[in-house]
C-alpha positions as CSV (number, residue, x, y, z in Angstrom):
1,M,1.1,18.0,7.4
2,T,1.6,15.0,9.7
3,L,0.1,11.5,9.2
4,P,-3.2,10.9,10.9
5,F,-2.0,7.7,12.7
6,K,1.2,5.8,13.3
7,I,2.2,3.6,10.3
8,T,4.5,0.6,9.9
9,I,4.9,-1.0,6.4
10,C,6.8,-4.2,6.0
11,G,7.2,-7.5,4.2
12,L,6.4,-11.0,5.5
13,A,10.0,-11.6,6.6
14,E,9.9,-8.5,8.9
15,L,6.6,-9.3,10.7
16,R,8.3,-10.7,13.8
17,Q,10.4,-7.6,14.2
18,H,7.2,-5.6,15.0
19,R,5.5,-7.9,17.6
20,D,6.3,-5.4,20.4
21,A,5.3,-2.3,18.5
22,R,1.8,-2.0,20.0
23,V,0.1,-2.4,16.7
24,S,-3.6,-1.7,16.9
25,H,-4.6,-2.5,13.3
26,V,-3.1,-4.9,10.7
27,L,-3.9,-4.9,7.0
28,S,-2.5,-8.2,5.7
29,I,-2.2,-8.5,1.9
30,L,-1.3,-12.0,0.7
31,D,-1.0,-13.9,-2.5
32,P,-4.1,-16.0,-3.0
33,E,-2.5,-19.4,-2.1
34,F,0.0,-18.2,0.5
35,P,-0.5,-19.5,4.0
36,A,-1.6,-17.1,6.7
37,P,1.4,-15.7,8.7
38,T,1.8,-17.2,12.2
39,A,3.7,-14.1,13.4
40,F,0.5,-12.4,14.6
41,A,0.1,-14.9,17.4
42,D,2.9,-13.0,19.1
43,Y,1.2,-9.6,18.7
44,G,-1.0,-8.0,21.3
45,A,-4.7,-7.5,20.7
46,H,-5.3,-5.9,17.3
47,K,-7.9,-5.7,14.6
48,R,-6.9,-7.4,11.4
49,L,-8.1,-7.5,7.8
50,E,-6.7,-10.1,5.4
51,L,-7.0,-9.5,1.7
52,R,-5.7,-11.9,-1.0
53,F,-4.7,-10.9,-4.5
54,D,-1.6,-11.0,-6.6
55,D,0.7,-8.0,-7.2
56,I,-0.3,-7.3,-10.7
57,I,-1.8,-4.2,-12.4
58,H,-4.0,-5.8,-15.1
59,E,-6.1,-9.0,-15.4
60,Q,-4.0,-12.0,-16.1
61,E,-5.0,-15.6,-16.6
62,M,-4.2,-17.8,-13.5
63,L,-3.7,-14.7,-11.3
64,R,-6.0,-12.7,-9.1
65,A,-5.8,-9.0,-9.8
66,P,-6.8,-6.4,-7.1
67,Q,-10.5,-5.6,-7.5
68,P,-12.7,-2.7,-6.5
69,A,-14.1,-5.0,-3.7
70,H,-10.6,-5.2,-2.2
71,V,-10.3,-1.4,-2.2
72,E,-13.7,-1.0,-0.7
73,A,-12.8,-3.6,2.1
74,L,-9.6,-1.9,3.0
75,L,-11.2,1.6,3.1
76,K,-14.0,0.2,5.3
77,F,-11.4,-1.3,7.6
78,G,-9.6,2.0,7.9
79,A,-12.7,4.2,8.3
80,G,-12.3,6.2,11.4
81,L,-8.8,5.0,12.2
82,E,-7.6,8.6,12.6
83,R,-10.0,8.9,15.6
84,V,-8.7,5.8,17.4
85,T,-6.5,6.8,20.4
86,E,-2.9,5.7,19.8
87,A,-3.8,4.0,16.5
88,H,-0.8,2.2,15.0
89,L,-1.5,0.6,11.6
90,L,0.8,-2.1,10.3
91,V,0.4,-2.9,6.6
92,H,2.2,-5.8,5.0
93,C,2.3,-7.6,1.7
94,H,5.0,-10.1,0.5
95,M,7.8,-7.6,0.2
96,G,6.3,-4.4,1.7
97,I,6.9,-2.5,-1.6
98,S,3.8,-2.4,-3.8
99,R,0.4,-3.6,-2.6
100,S,1.1,-2.5,1.0
101,T,2.3,0.9,0.1
102,A,-0.6,1.5,-2.3
103,S,-3.1,0.4,0.3
104,T,-1.5,2.6,3.0
105,A,-1.6,5.6,0.7
106,L,-5.3,5.1,0.2
107,L,-5.9,4.8,4.0
108,V,-4.0,8.0,4.6
109,A,-5.9,9.8,1.8
110,Q,-9.2,8.7,3.3
111,A,-8.2,9.7,6.9
112,A,-6.7,13.0,5.8
113,P,-8.7,14.3,2.8
114,A,-6.9,17.7,2.8
115,M,-3.5,16.1,2.6
116,P,-2.1,16.4,-0.9
117,P,-1.2,13.1,-2.6
118,D,2.5,14.1,-3.1
119,E,2.8,14.7,0.7
120,I,1.2,11.3,1.3
121,F,3.7,9.5,-0.9
122,A,6.6,11.6,0.5
123,A,5.6,10.6,4.1
124,L,5.3,6.9,3.1
125,H,8.7,7.1,1.3
126,K,10.2,8.3,4.6
127,I,8.7,5.2,6.3
128,R,9.6,2.8,3.5
129,P,12.1,4.2,1.0
130,Q,11.8,1.3,-1.4
131,I,8.1,1.9,-2.1
132,W,6.6,1.3,-5.6
133,P,2.8,1.5,-5.0
134,N,0.6,-0.7,-7.2
135,L,-0.9,1.5,-9.9
136,R,-4.1,-0.5,-10.2
137,I,-4.9,-0.1,-6.5
138,I,-4.1,3.6,-6.6
139,E,-6.3,4.1,-9.7
140,M,-9.3,2.4,-8.0
141,G,-8.8,4.2,-4.7
142,D,-8.3,7.6,-6.4
143,E,-11.7,7.1,-8.0
144,K,-13.4,5.7,-4.9
145,L,-12.1,8.6,-2.8
146,G,-13.0,11.3,-5.4
147,R,-9.4,12.4,-5.7
148,N,-10.0,13.2,-9.4
149,G,-6.7,11.7,-10.7
150,T,-4.5,13.5,-8.2
151,M,-3.3,10.3,-6.6
152,V,-2.3,8.9,-10.0
153,A,-0.6,12.2,-10.9
154,A,1.4,12.1,-7.7
155,L,2.3,8.5,-8.3
156,R,3.8,9.5,-11.6
157,Q,6.2,11.8,-9.8
158,L,7.1,9.2,-7.2
159,Y,7.8,6.6,-9.9
160,R,10.1,9.1,-11.7
161,R,12.0,9.8,-8.5
162,Q,12.4,6.1,-7.7
163,I,13.7,5.4,-11.3
164,E,16.2,8.3,-11.0
165,A,17.4,6.9,-7.7
166,D,17.6,3.3,-9.1
167,P,17.2,2.8,-12.9
168,N,16.9,-1.0,-12.3
169,W,13.2,-0.3,-11.5
170,V,12.6,0.0,-15.3
171,S,13.7,-3.5,-16.2
172,E,12.3,-5.1,-13.1
173,M,8.8,-3.6,-13.5
174,R,8.7,-4.3,-17.3
175,A,9.8,-7.9,-16.7
176,G,7.0,-8.3,-14.1
177,G,4.3,-7.2,-16.6
178,R,4.1,-3.7,-15.1
179,G,5.3,-1.6,-18.0
180,R,2.3,0.6,-17.7
181,E,3.8,2.0,-14.4
182,I,7.0,2.8,-16.2
183,N,5.1,4.4,-19.1
184,L,3.2,6.5,-16.5
185,A,6.5,7.7,-15.1
186,Y,7.6,9.0,-18.5
187,S,4.2,10.4,-19.6
């Protein structure tokens, strides 16, 4: 199955590289206090949604966790994107690894409800090999989209493959307070 629209996933440092890519839609996910990127001034006309939350998977003091309202906003932003002629979605977060890939997976799942989650993650892995989608975002989106846990189950397999390819994921994720993702990989 092919993706329902063209997708670019990147980190902040890569935004300028995509200014000539004819992006039609931008989902910008930033840390709460981070300044808005100036790179979009060099882009052509596009629709843009900016969301602000930290890359965490559970509530933590002094940080802003992704909330259901964030997932609702990104799904509203992406509604009907598959029907836009020559749609090209660019999704970025700080590094282009976790919040952006989780959000992109949900937008694809919404636009292509018949596409199995493992195929969604495989397609995104081809676009961005270093993906590690944020579990909290996937859990909320799985529920909102009525995917009955299939997105989370497919994420388990993706985490396992990423750990097999690079075992450093285990210590990095645990050090970042994301041990639940590692536990999911081994469950």
